[in-house]
DOTOR-724951 format. One line per field, with one value per atom (N, C-alpha, C): residue in three letters; atom name; y, z, x. Coordinates in steps of 0.2 Angstrom, whole numbers, plus 5000, padded with zeros to 4 digits. Atoms other than C-alpha are relative to their C-alpha. Example, Ala and Ser with C-alpha at 12.3 -4.5 7.8 and 13.67 -1.06 7.14 Angstrom:
<atoms>
res <- (ALA_ALA_ALA_SER_SER_SER)
atom <- (N_CA_C_N_CA_C)
yy <- (4994_4978_5006_4994_4995_5005)
zz <- (5000_5039_5000_4999_5036_5003)
xx <- (5004_5062_5004_4996_5068_4996)
</atoms>
This chain:
<atoms>
res <- (UNK_UNK_UNK_UNK_UNK_UNK_UNK_UNK_UNK_UNK_UNK_UNK_UNK_UNK_UNK_UNK_UNK_UNK_UNK_UNK_UNK_UNK_UNK_UNK_UNK_UNK_UNK_UNK_UNK_UNK_UNK_UNK_UNK_UNK_UNK_UNK_UNK_UNK_UNK_UNK_UNK_UNK_UNK_UNK_UNK_UNK_UNK_UNK_UNK_UNK_UNK_UNK_UNK_UNK_UNK_UNK_UNK_UNK_UNK_UNK_UNK_UNK_UNK_UNK_UNK_UNK_UNK_UNK_UNK_UNK_UNK_UNK_UNK_UNK_UNK_UNK_UNK_UNK_UNK_UNK_UNK_UNK_UNK_UNK_UNK_UNK_UNK_UNK_UNK_UNK_UNK_UNK_UNK_UNK_UNK_UNK_UNK_UNK_UNK_UNK_UNK_UNK_UNK_UNK_UNK_UNK_UNK_UNK_UNK_UNK_UNK_UNK_UNK_UNK_UNK_UNK_UNK_UNK_UNK_UNK_UNK_UNK_UNK_UNK_UNK_UNK_UNK_UNK_UNK_UNK_UNK_UNK_UNK_UNK_UNK_UNK_UNK_UNK_UNK_UNK_UNK_UNK_UNK_UNK_UNK_UNK_UNK_UNK_UNK_UNK_UNK_UNK_UNK_UNK_UNK_UNK_UNK_UNK_UNK_UNK_UNK_UNK_UNK_UNK_UNK_UNK_UNK_UNK_UNK_UNK_UNK_UNK_UNK_UNK_UNK_UNK_UNK_UNK_UNK_UNK_UNK_UNK_UNK_UNK_UNK_UNK_UNK_UNK_UNK_UNK_UNK_UNK_UNK_UNK_UNK_UNK_UNK_UNK_UNK_UNK_UNK_UNK_UNK_UNK_UNK_UNK_UNK_UNK_UNK_UNK_UNK_UNK_UNK_UNK_UNK_UNK_UNK_UNK_UNK_UNK_UNK_UNK_UNK_UNK_UNK_UNK_UNK_UNK_UNK_UNK_UNK_UNK_UNK_UNK_UNK_UNK_UNK_UNK_UNK_UNK_UNK_UNK_UNK_UNK_UNK_UNK_UNK_UNK_UNK_UNK_UNK_UNK_UNK_UNK_UNK_UNK_UNK_UNK_UNK_UNK_UNK_UNK_UNK_UNK_UNK_UNK_UNK_UNK_UNK_UNK_UNK_UNK_UNK_UNK_UNK_UNK_UNK_UNK_UNK_UNK_UNK_UNK_UNK_UNK_UNK_UNK_UNK_UNK_UNK_UNK_UNK_UNK_UNK_UNK_UNK_UNK_UNK_UNK_UNK_UNK_UNK_UNK_UNK_UNK_UNK_UNK_UNK_UNK_UNK_UNK_UNK_UNK_UNK_UNK_UNK_UNK_UNK_UNK_UNK_UNK_UNK_UNK_UNK_UNK_UNK_UNK_UNK_UNK_UNK_UNK_UNK_UNK_UNK_UNK_UNK_UNK_UNK_UNK_UNK_UNK_UNK_UNK_UNK_UNK_UNK_UNK_UNK_UNK_UNK_UNK_UNK_UNK_UNK_UNK_UNK_UNK_UNK_UNK_UNK_UNK_UNK_UNK_UNK_UNK_UNK_UNK_UNK_UNK_UNK_UNK_UNK_UNK_UNK_UNK_UNK_UNK_UNK_UNK_UNK_UNK_UNK_UNK_UNK_UNK_UNK_UNK_UNK_UNK_UNK_UNK_UNK_UNK_UNK_UNK_UNK_UNK_UNK_UNK_UNK_UNK_UNK_UNK_UNK_UNK_UNK_UNK_UNK_UNK_UNK_UNK_UNK_UNK_UNK_UNK_UNK_UNK_UNK_UNK_UNK_UNK_UNK_UNK_UNK_UNK_UNK_UNK_UNK_UNK_UNK_UNK_UNK_UNK_UNK_UNK_UNK_UNK_UNK_UNK_UNK_UNK_UNK_UNK_UNK_UNK_UNK_UNK_UNK_UNK_UNK_UNK_UNK_UNK_UNK_UNK_UNK_UNK_UNK_UNK_UNK_UNK_UNK_UNK_UNK_UNK_UNK_UNK_UNK_UNK_UNK_UNK_UNK_UNK_UNK_UNK_UNK_UNK_UNK_UNK_UNK_UNK_UNK_UNK_UNK_UNK_UNK_UNK_UNK_UNK_UNK_UNK_UNK_UNK_UNK_UNK_UNK_UNK_UNK_UNK_UNK_UNK_UNK_UNK_UNK_UNK_UNK_UNK_UNK_UNK_UNK_UNK_UNK_UNK_UNK_UNK_UNK_UNK_UNK_UNK_UNK_UNK_UNK_UNK_UNK_UNK_UNK_UNK_UNK_UNK_UNK_UNK_UNK_UNK_UNK_UNK_UNK_UNK_UNK_UNK_UNK_UNK_UNK_UNK_UNK_UNK_UNK_UNK_UNK_UNK_UNK_UNK_UNK_UNK_UNK_UNK_UNK_UNK_UNK_UNK_UNK_UNK_UNK_UNK_UNK_UNK_UNK_UNK_UNK)
atom <- (N_CA_C_N_CA_C_N_CA_C_N_CA_C_N_CA_C_N_CA_C_N_CA_C_N_CA_C_N_CA_C_N_CA_C_N_CA_C_N_CA_C_N_CA_C_N_CA_C_N_CA_C_N_CA_C_N_CA_C_N_CA_C_N_CA_C_N_CA_C_N_CA_C_N_CA_C_N_CA_C_N_CA_C_N_CA_C_N_CA_C_N_CA_C_N_CA_C_N_CA_C_N_CA_C_N_CA_C_N_CA_C_N_CA_C_N_CA_C_N_CA_C_N_CA_C_N_CA_C_N_CA_C_N_CA_C_N_CA_C_N_CA_C_N_CA_C_N_CA_C_N_CA_C_N_CA_C_N_CA_C_N_CA_C_N_CA_C_N_CA_C_N_CA_C_N_CA_C_N_CA_C_N_CA_C_N_CA_C_N_CA_C_N_CA_C_N_CA_C_N_CA_C_N_CA_C_N_CA_C_N_CA_C_N_CA_C_N_CA_C_N_CA_C_N_CA_C_N_CA_C_N_CA_C_N_CA_C_N_CA_C_N_CA_C_N_CA_C_N_CA_C_N_CA_C_N_CA_C_N_CA_C_N_CA_C_N_CA_C_N_CA_C_N_CA_C_N_CA_C_N_CA_C_N_CA_C_N_CA_C_N_CA_C_N_CA_C_N_CA_C_N_CA_C_N_CA_C_N_CA_C_N_CA_C_N_CA_C_N_CA_C_N_CA_C_N_CA_C_N_CA_C_N_CA_C_N_CA_C_N_CA_C_N_CA_C_N_CA_C_N_CA_C_N_CA_C_N_CA_C_N_CA_C_N_CA_C_N_CA_C_N_CA_C_N_CA_C_N_CA_C_N_CA_C_N_CA_C_N_CA_C_N_CA_C_N_CA_C_N_CA_C_N_CA_C_N_CA_C_N_CA_C_N_CA_C_N_CA_C_N_CA_C_N_CA_C_N_CA_C_N_CA_C_N_CA_C_N_CA_C_N_CA_C_N_CA_C_N_CA_C_N_CA_C_N_CA_C_N_CA_C_N_CA_C_N_CA_C_N_CA_C_N_CA_C_N_CA_C_N_CA_C_N_CA_C_N_CA_C_N_CA_C_N_CA_C_N_CA_C_N_CA_C_N_CA_C_N_CA_C_N_CA_C_N_CA_C_N_CA_C_N_CA_C_N_CA_C_N_CA_C_N_CA_C_N_CA_C_N_CA_C_N_CA_C_N_CA_C_N_CA_C_N_CA_C_N_CA_C_N_CA_C_N_CA_C_N_CA_C_N_CA_C_N_CA_C_N_CA_C_N_CA_C_N_CA_C_N_CA_C_N_CA_C_N_CA_C_N_CA_C_N_CA_C_N_CA_C_N_CA_C_N_CA_C_N_CA_C_N_CA_C_N_CA_C_N_CA_C_N_CA_C_N_CA_C_N_CA_C_N_CA_C_N_CA_C_N_CA_C_N_CA_C_N_CA_C_N_CA_C)
yy <- (5000_5691_4994_5005_5681_4995_5006_5664_5001_4999_5670_5004_4996_5683_4996_5005_5670_4996_5005_5658_5004_4996_5672_5001_4998_5677_4994_5006_5659_4998_5002_5656_5005_4995_5672_4998_5002_5667_4994_5007_5649_5001_4999_5655_5004_4997_5667_4996_5005_5654_4996_5005_5642_5004_4996_5656_5002_4998_5662_4994_5006_5644_4998_5001_5642_5005_4995_5659_4998_5001_5652_4995_5005_5638_5003_4999_5638_4998_5002_5638_5004_4997_5643_5007_4992_5661_5003_4996_5664_5002_4997_5674_5001_5000_5673_5003_4998_5680_4997_5003_5672_5004_4998_5679_4995_5005_5666_5002_5001_5665_4993_5006_5651_4998_5002_5641_4994_5005_5630_4997_5004_5616_4997_5003_5610_4994_5006_5593_5000_4999_5599_4998_5001_5593_5006_4994_5606_5003_4997_5609_5007_4993_5624_5002_4997_5636_5004_4996_5645_5004_4995_5658_5000_4999_5662_5006_4995_5672_5000_4999_5677_4997_5003_5669_5004_4997_5678_4996_5004_5670_5003_4998_5674_4995_5005_5662_5001_5000_5659_4993_5007_5644_5000_5000_5642_4995_5005_5627_4999_5000_5622_4996_5004_5609_5001_4999_5616_5007_4994_5631_5001_4999_5639_5006_4996_5648_5002_4998_5659_5003_4997_5662_5001_4998_5669_5001_4999_5670_5006_4996_5683_4996_5003_5679_4996_5004_5665_5000_5000_5666_4993_5007_5649_5001_5000_5648_4993_5007_5631_5000_5000_5626_4998_5002_5621_5007_4993_5640_5001_4998_5638_5004_4995_5651_5002_4998_5656_5003_4997_5666_4997_5003_5658_5003_4997_5665_4995_5005_5654_5002_4998_5657_4994_5006_5644_5001_5000_5641_4993_5006_5627_4999_5002_5618_4996_5003_5614_4997_5004_5601_5001_4999_5606_4994_5006_5589_5003_4998_5599_5007_4994_5614_4999_5000_5618_4998_5002_5612_5005_4995_5621_4999_5002_5614_5007_4994_5627_4998_5003_5616_4998_5001_5616_4998_5003_5604_5001_5000_5605_4997_5003_5597_5003_4996_5605_4997_5001_5601_5005_4994_5613_5000_4998_5621_5005_4994_5632_5003_4996_5645_5003_4999_5647_5005_4996_5661_5000_5001_5660_5007_4995_5675_4999_5000_5678_4993_5007_5659_4999_5001_5654_4993_5007_5635_4997_5004_5623_5004_4995_5636_5005_4994_5649_4998_5003_5638_5000_5001_5636_5005_4996_5646_4996_5003_5640_5004_4996_5645_5004_4995_5660_4998_5002_5653_4993_5007_5636_4998_5003_5626_4994_5006_5612_4998_5002_5602_5001_4999_5605_4998_5003_5598_5003_4997_5605_4997_5002_5600_5005_4995_5612_5000_4999_5617_5007_4993_5633_4999_5000_5635_5007_4994_5647_5003_4997_5660_5004_4996_5672_4998_5001_5673_5002_4998_5681_4998_5001_5677_4992_5007_5660_5000_5002_5653_4995_5005_5643_4997_5004_5630_4996_5004_5621_4997_5003_5610_4999_5000_5611_4997_5003_5600_5002_4999_5605_4996_5004_5593_5003_4995_5605_4997_5002_5599_5006_4994_5615_4999_5001_5616_5005_4996_5623_5004_4997_5636_4996_5004_5625_4993_5007_5609_4996_5003_5597_5003_4998_5599_4998_5002_5598_5000_5000_5592_5005_4995_5606_4998_5003_5599_5004_4997_5612_4998_5002_5607_5006_4994_5622_4999_5001_5623_5008_4993_5639_5000_4999_5646_5008_4993_5662_5001_4999_5670_5000_5000_5669_5005_4996_5682_4999_5002_5678_5007_4994_5692_4999)
zz <- (5001_5938_5004_4996_5949_4996_5004_5945_4997_5003_5943_4993_5006_5930_4994_5005_5921_4997_5003_5920_4996_5004_5914_4993_5006_5901_4995_5004_5895_4997_5002_5894_4994_5005_5884_4993_5006_5872_4996_5002_5870_4996_5003_5866_4994_5006_5853_4995_5006_5844_4998_5003_5843_4996_5003_5838_4993_5007_5824_4996_5004_5818_4997_5003_5816_4995_5006_5806_4994_5005_5795_4995_5004_5788_4993_5007_5769_5000_5000_5766_4995_5004_5757_5000_5000_5751_5000_5000_5752_4992_5006_5738_5001_4999_5735_4993_5005_5724_5001_4999_5720_4995_5004_5713_5001_5000_5708_4995_5005_5700_4997_5003_5688_4994_5005_5676_4997_5004_5662_4996_5005_5653_4995_5005_5637_4997_5002_5629_4992_5007_5611_4998_5002_5601_4998_5002_5598_5005_4994_5615_5002_4999_5619_5007_4993_5633_5002_4998_5643_5006_4995_5656_5006_4995_5673_4998_5001_5672_5006_4995_5683_4998_5001_5685_5005_4995_5693_5000_5000_5698_5005_4996_5706_5000_5000_5713_5005_4995_5723_5002_4997_5734_5001_4999_5731_5005_4995_5743_5004_4996_5757_4997_5003_5747_4992_5007_5729_4998_5002_5721_4992_5007_5704_4999_5001_5698_4993_5007_5683_5001_5000_5680_4994_5006_5668_5001_4999_5665_4995_5004_5657_4994_5005_5640_5001_4999_5640_4993_5006_5626_5000_5001_5620_4994_5006_5609_5000_5001_5602_4998_5003_5598_4993_5007_5581_4996_5003_5577_5001_4999_5581_5006_4994_5593_4999_4999_5599_5007_4994_5612_5002_4998_5622_5006_4994_5634_5002_4998_5644_5005_4995_5653_5001_4998_5663_5004_4995_5671_5002_4996_5684_5005_4994_5696_5004_4995_5711_5006_4994_5725_5006_4994_5742_5005_4995_5753_5007_4993_5769_5001_5000_5764_5006_4994_5779_5006_4993_5792_5002_4997_5803_4998_5002_5794_4997_5002_5791_4993_5006_5776_4996_5004_5762_4993_5007_5747_4996_5005_5731_4994_5007_5714_4996_5005_5699_4993_5007_5682_4996_5004_5668_4993_5007_5651_5000_5001_5645_4993_5006_5632_4999_5001_5624_4994_5006_5612_4999_5002_5602_4996_5004_5595_4997_5003_5584_5000_5001_5580_4994_5006_5568_5001_4999_5566_4993_5006_5554_4995_5005_5547_4998_5002_5546_4996_5005_5535_5003_4997_5548_5006_4994_5562_5003_4996_5576_4998_5000_5575_5006_4994_5586_5006_4994_5598_5000_5000_5604_5007_4994_5618_5002_4998_5629_5007_4993_5644_5005_4995_5660_5007_4993_5677_5005_4995_5693_5007_4992_5711_5003_4996_5724_5007_4993_5742_5002_4996_5752_5007_4993_5769_5003_4997_5779_5005_4995_5788_5005_4996_5794_4998_5002_5792_4993_5007_5775_4995_5004_5769_5000_5000_5763_4995_5005_5754_4996_5005_5738_4996_5004_5728_4995_5004_5713_4994_5006_5698_4995_5005_5682_4993_5007_5666_4995_5005_5650_4994_5006_5636_4994_5005_5622_4993_5007_5604_4995_5003_5595_4992_5007_5577_4996_5004_5563_4995_5004_5552_4993_5007_5536_5001_4999_5544_5004_4995_5556_5007_4993_5574_5003_4996_5587_5008_4993_5605_5004_4996_5617_5007_4993_5634_5005_4995_5646_5007_4993_5664_5003_4996_5675_5007_4992_5693_5002_4997_5703_5007_4993_5720_5001_4998_5728_5006_4995_5739_4998_5001_5741_5005_4995_5749_5000_4999_5755_5002_4999_5755_5005)
xx <- (5007_5500_4997_5003_5488_4998_5003_5482_4993_5007_5464_5001_4999_5470_5003_4997_5481_4995_5006_5466_4995_5005_5454_5003_4997_5467_5000_5000_5469_4994_5006_5451_4998_5002_5448_5004_4996_5463_4997_5002_5457_4993_5006_5439_5001_4999_5445_5003_4997_5455_4995_5006_5440_4995_5005_5429_5003_4997_5441_5000_5000_5443_4993_5007_5424_4998_5001_5424_5003_4996_5437_4997_5003_5426_4998_5003_5422_4993_5007_5404_4996_5005_5388_5000_5000_5388_5007_4993_5407_5002_4998_5414_5008_4993_5433_5004_4996_5447_5007_4993_5464_5005_4995_5480_5006_4995_5493_5006_4995_5510_5000_5000_5510_5005_4995_5521_4996_5003_5514_5005_4996_5523_4996_5004_5516_5004_4998_5518_5002_4999_5519_5008_4993_5534_5003_4997_5547_5004_4996_5555_4999_5002_5545_5003_4998_5552_4994_5006_5539_5003_4998_5539_4995_5005_5531_4995_5005_5515_4995_5005_5500_4994_5007_5483_4996_5005_5468_4994_5006_5452_4995_5005_5435_4995_5005_5423_4995_5006_5407_4999_5002_5402_4992_5007_5383_4998_5001_5384_5006_4994_5395_5006_4995_5405_5001_4999_5403_5001_4999_5410_5001_5000_5410_5006_4995_5426_5001_4998_5431_5007_4993_5449_5003_4997_5461_5007_4993_5479_5003_4997_5491_5002_4998_5497_5007_4993_5511_5003_4996_5524_5004_4996_5531_5004_4996_5546_5004_4997_5552_5007_4994_5569_5001_5001_5563_4998_5002_5558_4993_5007_5540_4999_5002_5532_4993_5007_5515_4999_5003_5506_4994_5007_5492_4998_5003_5480_4994_5005_5468_4995_5006_5451_4997_5003_5443_4994_5006_5426_5000_4999_5426_4995_5004_5414_5005_4995_5425_4996_5003_5421_5005_4996_5428_4997_5002_5427_4999_5000_5430_4996_5004_5418_4995_5005_5406_5003_4997_5419_5004_4995_5431_5007_4993_5446_5004_4996_5460_5003_4997_5466_4994_5006_5453_5002_4998_5458_4993_5006_5447_5002_4999_5445_4995_5004_5438_5000_5000_5432_4996_5003_5427_5003_4998_5431_5005_4995_5445_4999_5000_5443_5007_4993_5460_5000_4998_5466_5007_4994_5481_5002_4998_5491_5007_4993_5507_5003_4997_5508_5004_4996_5521_5003_4999_5522_5003_4998_5531_5003_4996_5543_4996_5004_5530_4994_5006_5518_4994_5006_5505_4999_5002_5496_4994_5005_5484_4993_5007_5465_5001_5000_5463_4997_5004_5450_4998_5002_5447_4998_5002_5439_5003_4997_5446_4997_5002_5441_5006_4995_5451_4999_5001_5454_5005_4995_5462_4999_5000_5466_5005_4997_5472_4999_5001_5473_5000_5000_5469_5002_4998_5478_4998_5003_5468_5005_4995_5479_4996_5005_5465_4993_5007_5446_5000_5001_5449_5006_4994_5467_5002_4998_5473_5006_4995_5488_4997_5003_5484_5005_4996_5492_4996_5005_5485_5005_4998_5489_4994_5005_5479_5002_4998_5479_4994_5005_5470_5002_5000_5467_4999_5001_5470_5004_4998_5472_4999_5001_5475_5000_5001_5469_5004_4997_5479_4995_5005_5470_4999_5001_5473_4999_5002_5468_5006_4995_5477_5000_5000_5481_5006_4994_5494_4998_5001_5493_5004_4997_5497_5000_5001_5490_5004_4996_5497_4998_5001_5500_5003_4999_5500_5001_4999_5507_5000_5000_5503_4999_5000_5504_4999_5001_5498_4996_5004_5485_4993_5007_5466_4997_5003_5455_4992_5007_5437_4996_5004_5424_4995)
</atoms>
């Protein structure tokens, strides 16, 4: 290959790389979807075992640095070593701040605050004497990072904490406080 052809090819590849990075910027008007595998650990007494499940999310960025996300997870089954058990499903609405939104960064960290709507099913607590209220609200917070691979695809990782004090149907409550760690893929439309 001649030097002129090598130089021309290098310029073309270099220009393409810079153009692709500009197109990868998160910004106003972006719509995205996420699919993650998650694991939640709860602080409730009783030595609860949990399982991996999935989490899905859809979001929109009305501004370069601000996004709104709606997410939900598959039902998590919790079995305690004291005989207590319950199923919990969590839906979240969050406002998320992207400090590098609107820039050409391939790494897009974010932090979010919002609310969780939690449903409980098949709860058997305190030897079967108590159950949780079926539906409850709780504040939640999240930090995470998207690593952009292409214009549309990214790898995602996050940690989410929900300050959940679950109410018993007959009075009283129990701190559940799930800490969820997840990872998966994001797709921008």
